[in-house]
C-alpha positions as CSV (number, residue, x, y, z in Angstrom):
1,M,113.8,67.2,122.9
2,D,111.9,63.9,122.6
3,H,111.6,62.9,126.3
4,C,111.0,64.5,129.6
5,P,114.2,65.3,131.5
6,E,112.5,64.6,134.8
7,C,110.9,61.2,134.3
8,G,112.0,60.1,130.7
9,N,108.4,59.9,129.5
10,R,107.8,60.6,125.8
11,R,104.2,61.8,125.9
12,F,103.5,65.5,126.2
13,V,100.5,67.8,126.3
14,S,100.9,71.2,124.6
15,K,99.2,74.5,125.2
16,L,98.2,76.1,121.9
17,L,97.5,79.6,120.7
18,V,94.3,79.2,118.6
19,Y,92.4,81.8,116.6
20,E,88.7,81.0,116.3
21,V,86.7,82.5,113.4
22,T,82.9,82.3,113.6
23,G,80.6,83.4,110.7
24,Y,77.0,84.5,111.1
25,D,74.3,85.0,108.5
26,E,72.0,88.0,108.3
27,G,69.6,86.6,110.8
28,G,72.3,86.2,113.4
29,E,72.5,82.4,113.1
30,Q,75.9,80.8,113.2
31,E,77.0,79.6,109.8
32,F,80.5,78.3,110.5
33,R,83.2,78.0,113.1
34,R,86.9,77.4,112.3
35,Q,89.9,77.1,114.5
36,H,93.4,77.9,113.4
37,V,96.3,76.9,115.5
38,R,99.0,79.6,115.2
39,A,101.6,78.5,117.8
40,E,102.4,76.4,120.8
41,F,103.2,77.9,124.2
42,E,104.8,75.1,126.1
43,Y,104.8,71.3,126.6
44,T,103.7,69.6,129.8
45,C,104.8,66.0,130.5
46,S,101.7,63.8,130.7
47,E,103.3,61.7,133.4
48,C,105.0,64.0,135.9
49,Q,103.3,67.3,134.8
50,T,106.7,69.0,134.4
51,T,106.4,72.2,132.2
52,L,108.9,72.4,129.5
53,R,109.3,75.8,127.8
54,T,111.8,74.5,125.2
55,L,109.8,73.1,122.3
56,P,111.1,70.9,119.5
57,A,112.8,72.9,116.7
58,E,110.2,72.1,114.1
59,R,107.4,73.5,116.3
60,R,106.4,77.1,116.0
61,D,106.2,78.7,119.4
62,Y,104.4,81.6,120.9
63,Y,107.3,84.0,120.5
64,D,107.7,83.2,116.9
65,E,104.1,84.0,116.4
66,V,104.4,87.3,118.2
67,A,107.4,88.2,116.0
68,V,105.3,87.4,112.9
69,L,102.4,89.6,114.1
70,E,104.7,92.4,115.0
71,T,106.2,92.3,111.5
72,E,102.7,92.3,109.9
73,R,101.7,95.2,112.1
74,R,104.7,97.3,111.0
75,A,104.1,96.4,107.3
76,A,100.4,97.5,107.7
77,L,101.5,100.8,109.4
78,R,104.0,101.5,106.6
79,D,101.3,100.8,104.0
80,Q,98.8,103.1,105.8
81,L,101.3,105.9,106.0
82,R,102.2,105.5,102.3
83,Q,98.5,105.7,101.4
84,L,98.0,108.8,103.6
85,G,101.0,110.5,102.0
86,R,99.7,109.6,98.5
87,R,96.3,111.1,99.3
88,V,97.8,114.3,100.8
89,W,100.1,114.7,97.7
90,Q,97.1,114.2,95.3
91,R,95.0,116.8,97.1
92,L,97.9,119.2,97.2
93,A,98.6,118.6,93.5
94,A,94.9,119.2,92.7
95,R,95.0,122.5,94.6
96,T,98.3,123.5,93.2
97,T,96.9,123.0,89.7
98,W,94.0,125.4,90.5
99,L,96.5,127.8,92.1
100,A,98.8,127.7,89.0
101,L,95.8,128.3,86.7
102,G,94.7,131.3,88.8
103,L,98.3,132.7,88.7
104,V,98.5,132.2,84.9
105,T,95.1,134.0,84.5
106,L,96.2,136.8,86.8
107,V,99.5,137.3,84.9
108,T,97.7,137.1,81.6
109,G,95.2,139.7,82.7
110,L,98.0,142.0,83.9
111,V,99.9,141.6,80.6
112,I,96.8,142.4,78.6
113,T,96.0,145.5,80.6
114,L,99.6,146.8,80.3
C-alpha cells in the first residue's frame, strides 16, 4: 500500500503505540524522559481522512506488538514457575537431609542398644 484507495493521495498520518519512560532523581526532579515507539495502529489519509487498517508490510503493527508482549509474558511466567520449583526442591532437599540424618541416628542408636 503506497496510496489511498479513496483519493490516491500518498501522504498518511499514523497512530503510534508509544512507551514513555521518565526518570527522577532522589529529590523528585525529572532527570530524563524517553519515548519508544513500539508499533503503529493504523494510517489515516492526510487528504480525505480515510482510516486504513492495513499497514505496509515493513511496518510493525499493534497486533504484532501484542503477540510479542504475550510471548514475553509467557516466558516470564515459565521462568517464575521454574524458580519457584527450584526453591521448593532446595528446601525439601534441605529438610530431607536433616530427616535422613535423624533416621540414621535413630537406627544407629537402636543397633547399639540391641
